N, C-alpha and C positions, 0 to 999 in steps of 0.2 A: 529574433530570439525573445524580444520583449513581449511578444504577443502569446507566447506559449502558455503562460498561466491563465490568461483570459480564454484562450482557445480550449485549454483543458477543462476549465470549469464549465464552459458552454457545452462541450461535448458530454461531459460526465452527467450534468443535470438533464441534458436533453435525452440521454440514453436512459437515465433512471426513471423518468416520468413518461416514457414511452413504453407501450406494451412489448414484452412483459415488464412490469413495474419492478425493477431490481431494488429500488430504494425501500419498497415495502418489505421485500424479503430480508434485506439487511437490517431494517428497524426491528423486524420481528426477532431476528437472531440476536440482536443486541438486547432486546427486551428480556428474552429468555435467560441470557447470561446475567443481566442485571438482577433479575428476580432470584436467580440461583444463588446470588451472593448474599441474600438476606433471609436466612432461615427464620428469623423472628417474624418477618412479614408473612411468610407462608404459614406459620403457626396461627397467626391472627386470622388469616383467611381460611383456616381449617382445611388446608389442602393435604396436610399430613397430620397424623395423630400419634406422634411418638411420646411415650410417657417419660422416657429418658432423654432429657434435652441434650446432654453431652453427646450421646450416641447419634441423636438427630443432627446436631451441629457437625459432627465429624463426617457423617454421610453426605450431607449437602455440600460441605466443603470439598470433599472428594469429587463429587459429581460436577461441581462448578469448575474445579481445576481441570478435570478431563475435558469439559465442554470448552474451556478457554484454550487449551492446547490445540484441540481439533479445529477450533474456529480460526486461531491464528495461522495454522498450517494452511488452511483453506484460503485465507486472505492472502498469504504469501504466494501461493500458486496462482491465485486470481490476478495478483499484480503482475506476475510474469506473463500471463496471457494478455493483459492490458498493454505491456511493453511491446509484445509481438504485433499486436493490432496497431499500436501507435507508430511503430517503425514503418509499417505499410501505409500509414496515414489513412486507415479505413474510416469511413463515415461513422461507424458504430464501434466504439472501443471497449464497451463493457460486454463481456461475453455472457452467455446464458448461464443460469445457475444449474450446474450439474457436477459430476464427480471428476471432471478433467483437471481442475486445479490440484488435486491430491496427487495425480499421476505426474503432473508437471513438476511439482515441488519435490517429490521424492527422487525424481530423475536428476534434479539439480543439487540435491542435498549433499552428496559427497564433495562437490566443488565448494559448497558453501562452508563445510567443515574445514576443508583444506586451506581456504583463505583466512578463516577465523584463527586457525592455529598460527599461521604465518603473521598476521597483523594484529593479533590480540594476545594470545598466550605467550609466544616467544618474546615480544618486546616487554611485556609485563614482567616475565621471568628475568630478563636481562636487567631491567631497571631495579627490580628487587635485589638482585645479586649485587649490583653496583652500590646501592645504598647500604646493603648489609656489610660490605667491605669498609664503608665509611672512609674511603680515600678521597680527599678533597679534589684531586685532579680528575678522577673518574666521575665524580658527582657533577662537577661544572662541565664536563664534556657531555654528560647524559642530557643536560638541559637543552642545548641547542639541537641535539640529535632528536630529542622528544618533539621539540617544536617543528622541526623539519618533517618528522613522521606525521604529525597532526596535519600539516599542510598537504601531505601526500595522500592521506586516508580518503578524502572525497573521490579520488579517482577509482576507488573500488566500487563506486556506484555503477560504473560502466561494465563491470564483470557480469552481473546478471543480465544486462542488456545484450552482451555477446552471446550468452546462452539463449535468451529468449528470441533472438533473431530467427533461428531455425530449430530451436529446442534441441540443440546439439552440444555435447560436452567437449568436443574436439577442440584442443588448444586452450582449454580453461585452466589447465594445471601447469601452464607455462609461467614460471616465476617472473618472467620479463613482461608479461602481459600488461600490467598497470602502467609501465613506462611508455607504452605506445599511445596512451591517452593524454600524455602531457601536452601535446599540441592543441588539446581542447581546453586547456586551463582557463583561458579568458572567458569562454562561454560558460564553463562550469561554475567558476567563482561568481560570475554575474548572476547566474541562476540561483546560487546560494544566498546572495545578498538580497535578491528579489523575494526569495522564499522566507527569509529571516523573520519579517514581521508576522507572517502566517504562523510559523512555528511558535513564535513568542506568544501570540494570542492564544494558541491552542494550549501551550504550556500553562498559561495563567488559568484557563478554564479548567484544565485537568486538576491543577493544584487546588482551585476553589472547590471542585467536586470532592477531592480527597479530604480537604479540611472540613467541609460540611458533613462528610460521612464519619469523621473521626469520633464524634461523641457516641454514635451508635455502635461503632467497632469496640469502644472501650466499655460498652455495656453488654458484653457478650452473654451475660446470664439473665438478661432481661427480656422477657417474651412479650410483654404488653407495652406498646408504645402508641403514640398518637397517629391516627391515620394520615393526617395531613403531613406530618414529618416524613413519613415513609414514602408518600406519593411524591414529595419534593425530591427525596434522594433518588427514587426510581427514575423520575424525568431527567435529572441531571446526569445520572449514569448513562442513560441511553443517548442523550445529546452528546456527552463526552465521547463515547465510543463511536458515535456516528461521525463526529467531527474528525476524529483520528483516522477513520477509514477514508473519508473523502480526501484528506490531505495526502494520505498514502497513495491513493489513486491518482491524484493530481501530480505528485512527484514522479510517479512511474511514467506518466504521460510526458511530462517536461523533459526528464532525463533521456527518454527515448527520441524525442524530437531533437534535442541537442546532439545526441549521437548521430542521428540521421542527417541533421542539418550541416554538420561539419565534414561530411563525406567519409566518416570513419567506418561505415557499415561494411565496406569491402576490404578494409585493411587491418582489422583487429587481430587477425591470425597470421 
C-alpha cells in the first residue's frame, strides 16, 4: 500500500509525456481557463474591443464560468475512467482525450446526487435544526455524532470506485453500501495520512495563488496593468490548476488500488 503514491506518480507522468502527450492538452485547457479569468489581460492584448467595459466583463465572466463547469465535469468523468483502468492495473491509466468522460460522468451523476443528499444536505439540516432548538442535551449529543460522521465520510470515496469497476449503477443506491467498506478502514486511513502532506502543500500553493491575484480582482475597473504582473498571475493559475489535476488523478489511482488490494472488488454489492 505504501507504494501506491509513488506508483501512481510514475504511471501518470509516464503516460502524460508519452504520445499522445496528455499533459500538453491539459496545460492548454488550464491556460485557456486562466486567460478567460482575466478580462483586463485580454483587453491589453487587443483580443476584444468592447467599448463598454462592464458588458465585456460580464460576458467574459459568463464564458469563463461555463468553461470551468464543462472542464470540471470532464475531469470528473476522466477520473472515473482512471479508476476503471487502475482497478484493472493496466499499464496505461490515462485515457485518450475524447468525449467519453462526459458520458461516464452523466451516467454516474444520479448516484452522486443521491449520496450528496444523504451525507451533506440531511446532516446539515439536522444539525441546523438541533442548534436552532438550542437544547443543551441535543447540542452536546450532536457533537459526537458529527465527529463520528466525519470519520465515516472517507468511506464514500469507494462509491465512485464501485461504479467505475464496470460503469454500472447497480447497487449504488443501497444505503448500506458504505458500511461494507469499513473493513478497509486501516488501508483507507493510512492512505489519507500519506496523502495529507500533498494536500497541505497544494492548499498552500492555491492560497498563495489566490492571495497574489487578490489585488487585481479588487481593481475590476482597471484595464491597464503591468505586463509582468499579469504574466506572473497567468503562470501561477496554470500551475495551480495543473497541480490540482495531478493530485486528483493520483488520488483516483490510489483509492482504486486500495479497493482492489483489499479484495473488495467482488464484494461491494
